[in-house]
C-alpha positions in Angstrom: 39.5 150.8 109.7 40.6 154.0 108.0 39.1 152.9 104.7 35.6 152.4 106.3 36.0 155.7 108.3 36.5 157.5 105.0 33.6 155.8 103.3 35.7 154.0 100.8 34.7 150.6 99.6 37.2 147.7 99.1 36.4 147.9 95.3 37.1 151.7 95.2 40.4 151.3 97.1 41.4 148.4 94.8 40.9 150.6 91.8 42.9 153.4 93.4 45.9 151.2 94.0 45.7 149.1 90.9 44.7 145.8 92.6 41.6 143.7 93.2 38.9 143.7 95.8 40.0 140.3 97.0 43.6 141.5 97.6 42.3 144.4 99.6 40.2 142.0 101.7 43.2 139.8 102.3 45.3 142.8 103.2 42.6 143.9 105.8 42.5 140.3 107.1 46.3 140.4 107.7 47.1 137.8 105.1 50.9 137.3 104.9 50.8 137.0 101.1 50.1 140.7 100.8 53.2 142.7 99.8 54.5 145.7 101.6 54.2 147.6 98.3 50.5 147.0 98.2 50.1 147.9 101.8 52.0 151.2 101.3 50.0 152.1 98.2 46.8 151.5 100.1 47.9 153.7 103.0 49.1 156.5 100.7 45.8 156.3 98.8 43.9 156.7 102.0 45.8 159.9 102.8 48.7 158.9 105.0 51.8 160.9 104.3 55.3 159.5 103.8 56.1 160.9 107.2 53.2 158.9 108.7 54.6 155.8 107.0 58.1 156.5 108.4 56.6 156.6 111.9 54.8 153.3 111.3 58.0 151.6 110.1 60.0 153.0 113.0 57.5 151.8 115.5 57.5 148.3 113.8 61.3 148.2 114.0 61.1 149.0 117.8 58.6 146.3 118.4 60.7 143.8 116.3 63.8 144.7 118.2 62.2 144.1 121.6 61.0 140.6 120.7 
């Protein structure tokens, strides 16, 4: 977990992205109710760049196309 590696608590991340600790916990658990917007905000708050996000999306598209 990138958040844990950086020493950021769920509460601190929630404050950074304007959400709640419970939503962060759900996001980390892979809950399907979590929005892409929330996930993107969390990744950016943890230091990923827009270029990193583009790579993640491209990889997900490749995986989806092969299924």
